[in-house]
VEXTORMAR-467981 format. One record per residue: residue in three letters; x, y, z of N, C-alpha, C in turn. Coordinates in Angstrom, 2 decimals. Example, Ala and Ser with C-alpha at 12.3 -4.5 7.8 and 13.67 -1.06 7.14 Angstrom:
residues 2
   rest        nu        nv        nw       cau       cav       caw        cu        cv        cw
    ALA     13.19     -5.69      7.80     12.30     -4.50      7.80     13.20     -3.30      7.80
    SER     12.85     -2.25      7.08     13.67     -1.06      7.14     12.90      0.03      7.87
end
This chain:
residues 316
   rest        nu        nv        nw       cau       cav       caw        cu        cv        cw
    UNK     33.88      8.10    -45.84     34.92      8.05    -44.80     35.23      6.59    -44.47
    UNK     36.51      6.27    -44.39     36.91      4.92    -44.03     36.59      4.65    -42.57
    UNK     36.35      3.38    -42.29     35.99      3.00    -40.92     37.05      3.45    -39.92
    UNK     38.34      3.31    -40.29     39.42      3.70    -39.39     39.36      5.19    -39.08
    UNK     39.10      6.01    -40.10     39.03      7.46    -39.91     37.80      7.84    -39.08
    UNK     36.70      7.11    -39.31     35.48      7.37    -38.55     35.72      7.12    -37.06
    UNK     36.38      6.02    -36.77     36.65      5.68    -35.37     37.56      6.72    -34.72
    UNK     38.53      7.21    -35.47     39.41      8.24    -34.93     38.62      9.51    -34.61
    UNK     37.75      9.90    -35.54     36.94     11.10    -35.35     36.02     10.94    -34.15
    UNK     35.39      9.76    -34.04     34.49      9.50    -32.93     35.22      9.53    -31.61
    UNK     36.41      8.97    -31.57     37.19      8.94    -30.33     37.53     10.34    -29.87
    UNK     37.88     11.22    -30.81     38.19     12.60    -30.46     36.97     13.29    -29.87
    UNK     35.81     13.05    -30.53     34.59     13.68    -30.05     34.21     13.24    -28.65
    UNK     34.41     11.97    -28.34     34.08     11.46    -27.03     35.09     11.91    -25.99
    UNK     36.32     12.07    -26.39     37.37     12.39    -25.42     37.42     13.87    -25.09
    UNK     36.88     14.71    -25.95     37.03     16.15    -25.77     36.58     16.67    -24.40
    UNK     35.37     16.27    -23.90     34.96     16.80    -22.61     35.91     16.43    -21.49
    UNK     36.55     15.25    -21.58     37.42     14.80    -20.50     38.64     15.69    -20.34
    UNK     38.97     16.43    -21.37     40.08     17.36    -21.24     39.74     18.49    -20.28
    UNK     38.42     18.72    -20.11     37.97     19.77    -19.20     37.93     19.25    -17.77
    UNK     37.45     18.01    -17.62     37.27     17.46    -16.28     37.26     15.94    -16.35
    UNK     38.12     15.30    -15.66     38.11     13.84    -15.65     38.49     13.35    -14.27
    UNK     38.49     12.04    -14.12     38.58     11.39    -12.83     39.50     11.99    -11.79
    UNK     40.67     12.49    -12.16     41.63     12.90    -11.13     42.16     14.32    -11.28
    UNK     41.67     15.08    -12.25     42.26     16.39    -12.46     41.47     17.52    -11.81
    UNK     40.86     17.24    -10.66     40.15     18.27     -9.94     40.50     18.15     -8.46
    UNK     40.26     19.19     -7.73     40.57     19.23     -6.31     39.32     18.91     -5.51
    UNK     39.41     17.92     -4.64     38.27     17.57     -3.80     37.94     18.71     -2.84
    UNK     36.65     19.02     -2.76     36.19     20.06     -1.85     36.25     19.53     -0.41
    UNK     37.19     20.05      0.37     37.33     19.63      1.77     37.19     20.82      2.71
    UNK     36.90     20.51      3.96     36.77     21.52      5.02     35.73     22.58      4.68
    UNK     34.79     22.23      3.83     33.76     23.18      3.42     32.45     22.41      3.21
    UNK     31.91     21.83      4.28     30.71     21.00      4.13     29.56     21.78      3.50
    UNK     28.78     21.06      2.69     27.69     21.74      1.99     26.52     20.81      1.74
    UNK     25.40     21.42      1.37     24.17     20.70      1.11     23.47     21.34     -0.07
    UNK     22.85     20.53     -0.90     22.01     21.01     -1.99     20.71     20.24     -1.91
    UNK     19.59     20.94     -1.90     18.29     20.26     -1.80     17.26     20.94     -2.68
    UNK     16.25     20.18     -3.07     15.26     20.66     -4.02     14.13     21.43     -3.34
    UNK     13.62     22.41     -4.09     12.42     23.17     -3.73     12.62     24.09     -2.51
    UNK     11.71     25.05     -2.33     11.86     26.00     -1.22     11.93     25.36      0.16
    UNK     11.22     24.21      0.35     11.30     23.60      1.69     12.70     23.12      1.99
    UNK     13.56     23.01      0.97     14.94     22.64      1.20     15.70     23.68      2.00
    UNK     15.28     24.94      1.89     15.96     26.02      2.61     15.87     25.82      4.12
    UNK     14.68     25.51      4.59     14.49     25.24      6.02     15.11     23.91      6.40
    UNK     14.91     22.91      5.55     15.42     21.57      5.85     16.94     21.55      5.94
    UNK     17.61     22.36      5.12     19.08     22.39      5.15     19.63     22.71      6.53
    UNK     18.89     23.46      7.30     19.37     23.84      8.63     19.61     22.61      9.50
    UNK     18.76     21.60      9.33     18.94     20.36     10.09     20.22     19.66      9.67
    UNK     20.54     19.73      8.38     21.77     19.13      7.90     22.99     19.85      8.41
    UNK     22.94     21.17      8.45     24.06     21.95      8.98     24.28     21.63     10.45
    UNK     23.18     21.44     11.17     23.29     21.08     12.59     23.93     19.71     12.74
    UNK     23.59     18.80     11.84     24.21     17.47     11.88     25.71     17.56     11.67
    UNK     26.14     18.41     10.75     27.57     18.64     10.55     28.22     19.20     11.81
    UNK     27.57     20.18     12.41     28.12     20.82     13.62     28.27     19.83     14.76
    UNK     27.43     18.79     14.75     27.49     17.77     15.79     28.41     16.61     15.43
    UNK     29.20     16.81     14.37     30.17     15.79     13.99     29.67     14.78     12.99
    UNK     28.50     14.99     12.44     27.94     14.04     11.49     28.63     14.07     10.14
    UNK     28.51     12.98      9.41     29.09     12.91      8.08     28.04     13.27      7.03
    UNK     28.38     13.11      5.76     27.47     13.49      4.68     26.16     12.71      4.74
    UNK     26.22     11.42      5.06     25.00     10.63      5.13     24.10     11.10      6.27
    UNK     24.70     11.42      7.41     23.93     11.94      8.54     23.21     13.23      8.15
    UNK     23.93     14.10      7.47     23.36     15.40      7.09     22.24     15.24      6.07
    UNK     22.44     14.39      5.06     21.42     14.19      4.04     20.14     13.62      4.65
    UNK     20.30     12.66      5.54     19.13     12.08      6.21     18.41     13.13      7.05
    UNK     19.17     13.94      7.76     18.56     14.96      8.62     17.75     15.96      7.80
    UNK     18.27     16.34      6.65     17.54     17.27      5.78     16.24     16.65      5.31
    UNK     16.30     15.41      4.84     15.12     14.74      4.29     14.03     14.53      5.33
    UNK     14.42     14.34      6.58     13.45     14.09      7.64     12.59     15.31      7.96
    UNK     13.07     16.49      7.62     12.30     17.70      7.96     10.97     17.76      7.21
    UNK     10.94     17.72      5.89      9.64     17.72      5.22      8.84     16.43      5.46
    UNK      9.55     15.32      5.68      8.84     14.07      6.00      8.00     14.23      7.27
    UNK      8.49     14.99      8.21      7.81     15.14      9.48      6.89     16.34      9.56
    UNK      6.68     17.03      8.46      5.84     18.23      8.43      4.44     17.87      7.92
    UNK      3.42     17.89      8.77      2.07     17.51      8.32      1.45     18.48      7.34
    UNK      2.05     19.65      7.19      1.53     20.63      6.24      2.14     20.49      4.85
    UNK      3.14     19.62      4.73      3.79     19.41      3.43      3.03     18.32      2.66
    UNK      2.46     18.69      1.52      1.57     17.80      0.79      2.27     16.82     -0.16
    UNK      3.58     16.86     -0.22      4.25     16.01     -1.21      5.33     15.10     -0.65
    UNK      5.52     15.13      0.66      6.55     14.30      1.28      6.05     13.82      2.64
    UNK      6.19     12.53      2.89      5.97     12.00      4.22      4.58     12.22      4.80
    UNK      4.54     12.43      6.11      3.31     12.68      6.86      2.63     13.92      6.29
    UNK      1.39     13.79      5.86      0.70     14.92      5.25      0.69     14.86      3.73
    UNK      1.45     13.93      3.16      1.49     13.80      1.72      0.12     13.44      1.14
    UNK     -0.15     13.92     -0.06     -1.41     13.60     -0.71     -1.46     12.09     -1.02
    UNK     -2.62     11.47     -0.85     -2.71     10.01     -1.00     -2.85      9.58     -2.45
    UNK     -2.92      8.26     -2.64     -3.19      7.71     -3.97     -4.70      7.73     -4.20
    UNK     -5.16      7.13     -5.29     -6.58      7.22     -5.65     -7.49      6.53     -4.62
    UNK     -6.93      5.61     -3.84     -7.70      4.92     -2.82     -7.67      5.62     -1.46
    UNK     -6.97      6.77     -1.40     -6.87      7.48     -0.14     -5.77      6.98      0.76
    UNK     -4.83      6.20      0.22     -3.72      5.66      0.98     -2.47      6.50      0.74
    UNK     -1.80      6.90      1.80     -0.52      7.62      1.67      0.58      6.57      1.57
    UNK      1.25      6.53      0.43      2.32      5.56      0.21      3.61      6.30     -0.10
    UNK      4.68      5.90      0.56      5.92      6.65      0.54      7.07      5.88     -0.10
    UNK      7.94      6.63     -0.77      9.13      6.07     -1.41     10.35      6.87     -0.94
    UNK     11.47      6.20     -0.74     12.70      6.91     -0.35     13.92      6.04     -0.62
    UNK     15.05      6.71     -0.81     16.31      5.97     -0.90     17.45      6.82     -0.37
    UNK     18.54      6.16     -0.06     19.78      6.82      0.37     20.95      6.14     -0.31
    UNK     22.05      6.87     -0.45     23.28      6.30     -0.99     24.45      7.01     -0.35
    UNK     25.46      6.27      0.09     26.56      6.89      0.81     27.83      6.94     -0.03
    UNK     28.90      7.41      0.59     30.15      7.63     -0.14     30.86      6.35     -0.55
    UNK     30.49      5.23      0.06     31.12      3.96     -0.29     30.41      3.24     -1.43
    UNK     29.30      3.79     -1.88     28.52      3.13     -2.92     27.42      2.26     -2.38
    UNK     27.28      2.19     -1.06     26.18      1.44     -0.47     24.88      2.21     -0.64
    UNK     23.77      1.48     -0.70     22.48      2.12     -0.93     21.37      1.35     -0.22
    UNK     20.32      2.06      0.11     19.14      1.46      0.71     17.90      2.16      0.22
    UNK     16.79      1.42      0.17     15.58      1.97     -0.43     14.34      1.30      0.12
    UNK     13.25      2.07      0.19     11.93      1.51      0.49     10.94      2.11     -0.50
    UNK      9.96      1.31     -0.90      8.95      1.77     -1.84      7.58      1.27     -1.41
    UNK      6.55      2.06     -1.72      5.18      1.70     -1.41      5.03      1.39      0.08
    UNK      5.69      2.21      0.90      5.67      2.04      2.36      4.50      2.83      2.93
    UNK      3.75      2.21      3.83      2.61      2.86      4.45      2.76      2.89      5.97
    UNK      2.20      3.95      6.56      2.07      4.10      8.02      3.37      4.34      8.77
    UNK      4.43      4.70      8.05      5.71      5.02      8.68      6.12      6.42      8.24
    UNK      6.36      7.30      9.21      6.55      8.72      8.90      7.87      9.04      8.22
    UNK      8.93      8.31      8.54     10.26      8.65      8.03     10.84      7.53      7.16
    UNK     10.37      7.41      5.93     10.91      6.36      5.05     12.39      6.51      4.76
    UNK     12.93      7.74      4.79     14.35      7.91      4.51     15.20      7.21      5.56
    UNK     14.74      7.22      6.81     15.48      6.56      7.88     15.34      5.04      7.78
    UNK     14.19      4.59      7.32     14.01      3.15      7.09     14.94      2.70      5.96
    UNK     15.03      3.52      4.91     15.93      3.20      3.80     17.37      3.09      4.28
    UNK     17.76      3.96      5.19     19.12      3.89      5.72     19.33      2.61      6.52
    UNK     18.31      2.19      7.26     18.39      0.93      8.00     18.54     -0.26      7.04
    UNK     17.82     -0.20      5.91     17.95     -1.26      4.92     19.40     -1.32      4.43
    UNK     19.97     -0.14      4.18     21.34     -0.06      3.69     22.35     -0.60      4.71
    UNK     22.18     -0.21      5.96     23.20     -0.50      6.96     23.00     -1.83      7.70
    UNK     21.74     -2.29      7.80     21.46     -3.44      8.65     20.99     -4.68      7.90
    UNK     20.93     -4.62      6.57     20.54     -5.80      5.80     21.51     -5.99      4.64
    UNK     21.36     -7.10      3.95     22.16     -7.37      2.76     21.43     -6.93      1.50
    UNK     20.28     -6.29      1.67     19.45     -5.90      0.54     19.61     -4.42      0.20
    UNK     19.06     -4.03     -0.92     19.00     -2.62     -1.30     17.58     -2.09     -1.16
    UNK     16.58     -2.84     -1.61     15.21     -2.34     -1.61     14.23     -3.29     -0.94
    UNK     13.38     -2.72     -0.09     12.24     -3.43      0.47     10.98     -2.66      0.08
    UNK      9.90     -3.38     -0.17      8.69     -2.72     -0.64      7.46     -3.16      0.14
    UNK      6.44     -2.31      0.10      5.12     -2.64      0.61      5.09     -3.16      2.02
    UNK      4.34     -4.24      2.21      4.15     -4.81      3.53      5.47     -5.28      4.14
    UNK      6.35     -5.80      3.31      7.64     -6.23      3.82      8.45     -5.06      4.36
    UNK      8.39     -3.93      3.68      9.09     -2.74      4.15      8.49     -2.25      5.47
    UNK      7.15     -2.30      5.58      6.50     -1.88      6.82      6.90     -2.78      7.98
    UNK      6.88     -4.08      7.74      7.26     -5.02      8.80      8.70     -4.81      9.25
    UNK      9.57     -4.57      8.29     10.97     -4.31      8.63     11.08     -3.05      9.47
    UNK     10.38     -2.00      9.08     10.43     -0.74      9.84      9.98     -0.94     11.27
    UNK      8.89     -1.66     11.45      8.38     -1.92     12.80      9.40     -2.72     13.61
    UNK     10.04     -3.69     12.97     11.04     -4.51     13.66     12.25     -3.69     14.09
    UNK     12.46     -2.56     13.42     13.58     -1.69     13.74     13.20     -0.58     14.72
    UNK     11.96     -0.62     15.23     11.54      0.33     16.24     10.79      1.55     15.73
    UNK     10.49      1.60     14.44      9.73      2.72     13.90      8.26      2.57     14.30
    UNK      7.66      3.66     14.74      6.26      3.64     15.16      5.34      3.78     13.96
    UNK      4.22      3.07     14.02      3.22      3.20     12.97      2.25      4.33     13.31
    UNK      1.76      4.99     12.29      0.80      6.06     12.49      0.00      6.29     11.21
    UNK     -1.15      6.91     11.35     -1.95      7.26     10.20     -1.36      8.51      9.57
    UNK     -0.90      8.40      8.33     -0.22      9.51      7.66     -1.18     10.45      6.94
    UNK     -2.45     10.08      6.83     -3.41     10.90      6.10     -3.95     11.99      7.02
    UNK     -3.51     13.20      6.83     -3.97     14.33      7.64     -5.34     14.80      7.15
    UNK     -6.00     15.59      7.98     -7.30     16.14      7.59     -7.18     16.99      6.33
    UNK     -6.10     17.74      6.24     -5.87     18.60      5.07     -5.76     17.77      3.80
    UNK     -4.97     16.71      3.84     -4.78     15.86      2.67     -6.05     15.08      2.35
    UNK     -6.78     14.67      3.38     -8.02     13.93      3.17     -9.06     14.79      2.48
    UNK     -9.18     16.04      2.89    -10.13     16.96      2.26     -9.78     17.19      0.80
    UNK     -8.48     17.34      0.52     -8.04     17.53     -0.87     -8.37     16.30     -1.71
    UNK     -8.17     15.11     -1.14     -8.47     13.86     -1.85     -9.97     13.73     -2.11
    UNK    -10.80     14.06     -1.11    -12.25     13.96     -1.28    -12.75     14.95     -2.33
    UNK    -12.13     16.11     -2.39    -12.48     17.09     -3.42    -12.08     16.57     -4.80
    UNK    -10.89     15.96     -4.87    -10.41     15.41     -6.14    -11.32     14.30     -6.66
    UNK    -11.86     13.49     -5.76    -12.69     12.35     -6.17    -13.93     12.78     -6.95
    UNK    -14.37     14.00     -6.75    -15.56     14.48     -7.43    -15.32     14.68     -8.93
    UNK    -14.08     14.99     -9.28    -13.76     15.22    -10.70    -12.78     14.20    -11.25
    UNK    -11.96     13.64    -10.35    -10.90     12.68    -10.70     -9.99     13.23    -11.80
    UNK     -9.72     14.53    -11.71     -8.81     15.19    -12.64     -7.40     14.66    -12.43
    UNK     -6.73     14.27    -13.52     -5.37     13.76    -13.39     -4.42     14.88    -12.99
    UNK     -3.68     14.65    -11.92     -2.72     15.62    -11.44     -1.36     15.34    -12.07
    UNK     -0.56     16.37    -12.23      0.81     16.19    -12.69      1.73     16.53    -11.53
    UNK      2.93     15.94    -11.49      3.83     16.17    -10.37      4.13     17.65    -10.10
    UNK      4.25     18.46    -11.17      4.61     19.85    -10.92      3.46     20.65    -10.30
    UNK      2.24     20.10    -10.30      1.13     20.79     -9.67      1.18     20.65     -8.15
    UNK      1.82     19.63     -7.67      1.87     19.38     -6.23      3.29     19.44     -5.68
    UNK      4.22     19.92     -6.50      5.65     19.72     -6.20      5.82     18.23     -6.01
    UNK      6.77     17.80     -5.28      6.87     16.37     -4.98      8.08     16.09     -4.15
    UNK      9.12     15.58     -4.77     10.27     15.02     -4.08     11.14     16.08     -3.41
    UNK     11.76     15.69     -2.29     12.95     16.41     -1.85     14.12     15.48     -2.09
    UNK     15.04     15.94     -2.92     16.31     15.25     -3.14     17.38     16.07     -2.44
    UNK     18.28     15.40     -1.75     19.32     16.07     -0.96     20.68     15.51     -1.33
    UNK     21.62     16.39     -1.63     23.00     16.01     -1.87     23.87     16.64     -0.80
    UNK     24.79     15.87     -0.25     25.60     16.36      0.86     27.07     16.05      0.64
    UNK     27.91     16.96      1.09     29.35     16.74      1.09     29.91     17.22      2.42
    UNK     30.62     16.35      3.13     31.11     16.70      4.46     32.52     17.29      4.40
    UNK     33.08     17.55      5.55     34.38     18.23      5.62     35.53     17.37      5.08
    UNK     35.30     16.07      4.96     36.31     15.20      4.36     36.21     15.14      2.84
    UNK     35.18     15.79      2.31     34.95     15.77      0.87     34.11     14.60      0.41
    UNK     33.64     13.77      1.36     32.82     12.62      0.99     31.39     13.04      0.68
    UNK     30.78     12.30     -0.25     29.45     12.62     -0.74     28.42     11.59     -0.29
    UNK     27.18     12.02     -0.17     26.06     11.13      0.11     24.79     11.82     -0.36
    UNK     23.70     11.07     -0.40     22.45     11.67     -0.84     21.24     10.94     -0.30
    UNK     20.10     11.63     -0.37     18.83     11.05      0.05     17.73     11.60     -0.84
    UNK     16.68     10.83     -0.98     15.56     11.23     -1.81     14.29     10.65     -1.19
    UNK     13.24     11.46     -1.00     12.03     10.97     -0.37     10.80     11.71     -0.87
    UNK      9.69     10.99     -0.98      8.47     11.58     -1.54      7.24     10.76     -1.18
    UNK      6.08     11.40     -1.27      4.82     10.67     -1.21      4.30     10.42     -2.62
    UNK      5.03     10.90     -3.62      4.75     10.55     -5.00      3.64     11.35     -5.65
    UNK      3.27     10.91     -6.80      2.27     11.55     -7.64      0.92     11.53     -6.92
    UNK      0.34     12.69     -6.71     -0.94     12.77     -6.02     -2.02     11.99     -6.76
    UNK     -2.77     11.19     -6.01     -3.91     10.43     -6.52     -3.51      9.40     -7.59
    UNK     -2.29      8.93     -7.49     -1.75      7.92     -8.40     -2.51      6.61     -8.25
    UNK     -2.30      5.70     -9.18     -2.83      4.36     -9.04     -2.23      3.70     -7.80
    UNK     -3.05      2.96     -7.09     -2.58      2.27     -5.90     -1.50      1.26     -6.30
    UNK     -0.32      1.41     -5.72      0.80      0.54     -6.06      1.85      1.20     -6.91
    UNK      1.56      2.41     -7.41      2.55      3.10     -8.25      3.79      3.45     -7.45
    UNK      4.95      3.25     -8.07      6.23      3.65     -7.50      6.95      4.50     -8.54
    UNK      7.48      5.63     -8.12      8.19      6.51     -9.03      9.68      6.31     -9.01
    UNK     10.41      7.34     -9.35     11.87      7.24     -9.45     12.57      7.41     -8.11
    UNK     11.89      8.00     -7.13     12.57      8.41     -5.90     13.26      7.29     -5.12
    UNK     12.73      6.06     -5.11     13.43      5.00     -4.38     14.38      4.19     -5.25
    UNK     14.53      4.57     -6.52     15.31      3.77     -7.45     16.71      4.36     -7.62
    UNK     17.70      3.62     -7.16     19.08      4.06     -7.29     19.44      4.16     -8.78
    UNK     19.98      5.31     -9.17     20.32      5.55    -10.56     19.26      6.35    -11.29
    UNK     18.06      6.39    -10.73     16.99      7.20    -11.30     16.82      8.46    -10.46
    UNK     16.20      8.32     -9.28     15.99      9.49     -8.43     17.23      9.99     -7.73
    UNK     18.23      9.13     -7.57     19.44      9.51     -6.84     20.60      8.64     -7.27
    UNK     21.78      9.23     -7.36     22.99      8.45     -7.57     24.19      9.20     -7.02
    UNK     25.07      8.46     -6.35     26.26      9.04     -5.73     27.48      8.23     -6.15
    UNK     28.48      8.91     -6.68     29.77      8.32     -6.97     30.81      9.21     -6.30
    UNK     31.45      8.70     -5.27     32.32      9.54     -4.46     33.55     10.04     -5.20
    UNK     33.85      9.47     -6.35     34.97      9.95     -7.15     34.57     11.09     -8.09
    UNK     33.27     11.21     -8.36     32.81     12.14     -9.38     31.84     13.18     -8.84
    UNK     30.72     12.72     -8.27     29.70     13.65     -7.79     28.43     12.93     -7.41
    UNK     27.44     13.73     -7.05     26.14     13.21     -6.64     25.05     13.97     -7.39
    UNK     23.97     13.25     -7.70     22.88     13.84     -8.46     21.55     13.35     -7.90
    UNK     20.59     14.27     -7.84     19.23     13.92     -7.45     18.26     14.62     -8.37
    UNK     17.02     14.18     -8.34     16.06     14.82     -9.25     14.68     14.90     -8.65
    UNK     13.82     15.63     -9.33     12.43     15.83     -8.94     11.63     15.99    -10.22
    UNK     10.35     15.67    -10.16      9.52     15.79    -11.34      8.85     14.47    -11.69
    UNK      8.52     14.29    -12.96      7.80     13.11    -13.39      8.71     11.88    -13.36
    UNK      8.51     11.06    -12.35      9.40      9.94    -12.11      9.46      8.93    -13.23
    UNK      8.34      8.72    -13.93      8.33      7.74    -15.01      9.37      8.08    -16.07
    UNK      9.51      9.37    -16.39     10.48      9.78    -17.40     11.91      9.68    -16.90
    UNK     12.09      9.90    -15.61     13.43      9.77    -15.02     13.86      8.31    -15.00
    UNK     12.92      7.43    -14.69     13.23      6.00    -14.68     13.66      5.54    -16.08
    UNK     12.92      5.97    -17.09     13.21      5.54    -18.46     14.59      5.96    -18.92
    UNK     15.09      7.07    -18.37     16.39      7.58    -18.81     17.49      7.34    -17.78
    UNK     17.18      6.59    -16.69     18.12      6.41    -15.56     18.85      7.73    -15.30
    UNK     18.05      8.75    -15.04     18.52     10.13    -15.06     19.70     10.49    -14.19
    UNK     19.64     10.16    -12.91     20.72     10.59    -12.02     22.04      9.90    -12.36
    UNK     21.97      8.62    -12.67     23.18      7.91    -13.09     23.74      8.54    -14.36
    UNK     22.87      8.89    -15.29     23.31      9.50    -16.53     24.05     10.80    -16.28
    UNK     23.52     11.65    -15.42     24.17     12.93    -15.14     25.54     12.72    -14.51
    UNK     25.64     11.77    -13.58     26.93     11.47    -12.97     27.93     11.00    -14.02
    UNK     27.49     10.13    -14.91     28.39      9.61    -15.93     28.81     10.70    -16.92
    UNK     27.92     11.62    -17.20     28.29     12.74    -18.07     29.34     13.61    -17.40
    UNK     29.20     13.82    -16.09     30.24     14.58    -15.37     31.56     13.83    -15.39
    UNK     31.49     12.51    -15.31     32.71     11.71    -15.38     33.42     11.91    -16.73
    UNK     32.63     12.05    -17.77     33.18     12.25    -19.10     33.75     13.65    -19.32
    UNK     33.42     14.57    -18.41     33.97     15.90    -18.55     32.96     17.02    -18.62
    UNK     31.68     16.68    -18.61     30.66     17.72    -18.65     30.65     18.53    -17.35
    UNK     30.49     19.82    -17.49     30.20     20.70    -16.36     28.89     20.21    -15.71
    UNK     28.71     20.37    -14.39     27.49     19.88    -13.75     26.19     20.37    -14.39
    UNK     26.14     21.65    -14.72     24.93     22.17    -15.36     24.76     21.60    -16.75
    UNK     25.84     21.53    -17.51     25.78     20.96    -18.86     25.36     19.50    -18.83
    UNK     25.79     18.78    -17.80     25.40     17.37    -17.66     23.90     17.26    -17.40
    UNK     23.38     18.11    -16.53     21.94     18.11    -16.26     21.16     18.45    -17.52
    UNK     21.63     19.42    -18.26     20.95     19.84    -19.49     20.96     18.74    -20.55
    UNK     22.09     18.05    -20.67     22.18     16.98    -21.66     21.20     15.85    -21.33
    UNK     21.07     15.52    -20.06     20.13     14.48    -19.67     18.70     14.90    -20.00
    UNK     18.40     16.17    -19.82     17.06     16.67    -20.13     16.80     16.73    -21.63
    UNK     17.84     17.01    -22.40     17.69     17.06    -23.86     17.22     15.72    -24.40
    UNK     17.64     14.65    -23.78     17.23     13.33    -24.24     15.73     13.11    -23.99
    UNK     15.24     13.65    -22.87     13.80     13.58    -22.61     13.04     14.45    -23.60
    UNK     13.57     15.65    -23.84     12.92     16.56    -24.79     12.82     15.92    -26.17
    UNK     13.88     15.30    -26.61     13.89     14.66    -27.93     12.85     13.55    -28.00
    UNK     12.74     12.78    -26.93     11.80     11.66    -26.93     10.34     12.14    -26.99
    UNK     10.13     13.38    -26.58      8.78     13.95    -26.59      8.63     15.02    -27.67
    UNK      9.37     14.84    -28.75      9.25     15.70    -29.93      9.40     17.19    -29.62
    UNK     10.27     17.48    -28.67     10.61     18.86    -28.39      9.66     19.60    -27.47
    UNK      8.60     18.93    -26.99      7.64     19.67    -26.18      7.01     18.77    -25.10
    UNK      7.78     18.37    -24.11      7.20     17.59    -23.01      6.23     18.47    -22.21
    UNK      5.15     17.88    -21.75      4.16     18.65    -21.00      4.25     18.38    -19.50
    UNK      5.46     18.19    -19.01      5.68     17.88    -17.61      7.01     18.47    -17.18
    UNK      7.29     18.35    -15.90      8.53     18.90    -15.36      9.46     17.79    -14.89
    UNK     10.74     17.96    -15.17     11.82     17.18    -14.56     12.94     18.16    -14.27
    UNK     13.53     18.05    -13.11     14.66     18.92    -12.75     15.74     18.09    -12.08
    UNK     17.00     18.46    -12.34     18.14     17.78    -11.74     18.97     18.75    -10.91
    UNK     19.51     18.24     -9.82     20.55     18.95     -9.08     21.79     18.07     -9.09
    UNK     22.94     18.68     -9.25     24.20     17.94     -9.30     25.24     18.63     -8.42
    UNK     25.97     17.84     -7.68     27.06     18.34     -6.83     28.32     17.57     -7.20
    UNK     29.25     18.26     -7.84     30.49     17.62     -8.26     31.44     17.51     -7.09
    UNK     32.40     16.62     -7.21     33.34     16.33     -6.13     34.11     17.56     -5.68
    UNK     34.34     18.50     -6.59     35.08     19.70     -6.22     34.19     20.78     -5.63
    UNK     32.92     20.47     -5.40     32.01     21.41     -4.76     31.19     22.26     -5.72
    UNK     31.38     22.08     -7.01     30.61     22.86     -7.97     29.21     22.29     -8.11
    UNK     28.21     23.19     -8.14     26.81     22.81     -8.22     26.27     23.11     -9.61
    UNK     25.44     22.23    -10.11     24.76     22.45    -11.38     23.31     22.05    -11.28
    UNK     22.44     22.73    -12.02     21.03     22.39    -12.04     20.45     22.66    -13.43
    UNK     19.32     22.05    -13.72     18.58     22.35    -14.94     17.19     21.77    -14.79
    UNK     16.21     22.39    -15.48     14.85     21.87    -15.48     14.26     22.01    -16.88
    UNK     13.24     21.23    -17.15     12.64     21.24    -18.48     11.88     22.53    -18.77
    UNK     10.93     22.87    -17.89     10.00     23.95    -18.18      9.82     24.86    -16.97
    UNK      9.15     25.97    -17.20      8.80     26.90    -16.14     10.05     27.31    -15.37
    UNK     10.09     26.98    -14.10     11.29     27.26    -13.29     11.35     26.26    -12.15
    UNK     12.48     26.25    -11.48     12.74     25.27    -10.43     13.61     25.93     -9.38
    UNK     13.27     25.74     -8.11     14.03     26.34     -7.02     14.76     25.26     -6.23
    UNK     15.94     25.62     -5.79     16.75     24.70     -5.00     17.55     25.50     -3.98
    UNK     17.92     24.85     -2.90     18.61     25.52     -1.79     20.03     24.98     -1.65
    UNK     20.97     25.88     -1.47     22.38     25.51     -1.29     22.87     26.08      0.04
    UNK     23.38     25.20      0.88     23.98     25.62      2.15     25.47     25.30      2.08
    UNK     26.27     26.34      2.30     27.72     26.18      2.25     28.31     27.08      3.32
    UNK     29.02     26.47      4.25     29.54     27.26      5.35     28.39     27.81      6.18
    UNK     28.36     29.14      6.37     27.28     29.76      7.13     26.16     30.27      6.23
    UNK     26.31     30.11      4.92     25.32     30.61      3.97     24.34     29.50      3.60
    UNK     23.07     29.87      3.54     22.01     28.95      3.14     21.05     29.78      2.29
    UNK     21.05     29.53      0.98     20.34     30.43      0.08     19.51     29.66     -0.94
    UNK     18.37     30.26     -1.31     17.49     29.68     -2.31     17.81     30.27     -3.68
    UNK     17.89     29.41     -4.68     18.19     29.84     -6.04     17.07     29.37     -6.97
    UNK     16.97     30.00     -8.12     15.97     29.63     -9.13     16.63     29.38    -10.46
    UNK     16.23     28.30    -11.11     16.71     27.96    -12.45     15.54     28.06    -13.42
    UNK     15.76     28.73    -14.54     14.72     28.83    -15.57     14.70     27.56    -16.41
    UNK     13.53     27.22    -16.90     13.37     26.05    -17.72     14.08     26.17    -19.06
    UNK     14.47     25.05    -19.60     15.14     25.03    -20.88     14.20     25.36    -22.02
    UNK     12.91     25.12    -21.83     11.91     25.33    -22.89     11.03     26.54    -22.56
end
C-alpha cells in the first residue's frame, strides 16, 4: 500500500467514531441535575448531593457533598476517617476535585484531616496551585480552619494489628477503596470529586491515582466527566480518566470508551490482570457509561427523584 493510501485509510478509521458523537452534535443535558458515584456507599452519599442541588448548589457543590459522606463515616474502611492505615499504622488520605471551568485542586498523603476533598477544593479556589502533599497539605488545611483529629479508629487499628501478624499483601478490590463522584447541575455544567484512604497497609508515602488529575478524575465541560476506582498504579500508567474523556471526544459511547481504556490494561497484562479497575463516565448529554475489568462493580446514579444502585459485570 502506498503511503498516501495508508494515510487515507487511517484517517477514515480515526474519523469514523466522530460521526456518531463529536464536539457539538449532541444536546447538553439541562434542567435534569444528576450524580454518578462509585460503590454501594454512593447510594447513600448521593442524597447529600441531591440536597446540595435543592439548596441551589452547582455541580461542584454537589460532588463535594457526596464525597464528604463516606469521608466522615468512621465505619467506612476505605475513605477518610476510619480508613485502613498504611503499614506503619498511619491513615493517609488522597483527594482531588475538578470543576466545569477546568480548574482543579488536589491533596495527597494528607494526615489528621477528615475531609481531604474539601481541602482539595480550597487548594483549587484559594491558591495558584493544583496539588499540595504531606505536611504542607496538612499545614494548609489547618490554616484554612480544618480541625485536626486522629483518623485511626479502633476498628481500623484492630484490623491493622491483625494484618501485622501475617503482613499479607492486600489488593484494592479486597477493601473497596475510592469514591469517585461525577455531577451535572441544572445548567448542564459538569464537575467531579475523588477521595480515598488508598491501598490498605500500603508503603508509607504511597500515593495512588485518586489525587491525580487525568488519572483518578477528569472533567471536560464540553465532553464529559470520568472517575475511577481500583488499582491506582495501573490507572496512573494509562492516565485512565483523561483517556476515557478523549475517547468520548472522538465519538466513543461512554461505555465503549470505558471498555477501550480497560482493554489497554488487559493487553499490558497479557489478557489476565489479577486486579480490579472500574470506570464511570458521564457524557455532556447525560448518558452514563461504566466498565470494570473483573468480577463486578456497583455504582449509584441519582437523576431527578430517582437514586438507584446498578451493577456492571467484569469484562473478563
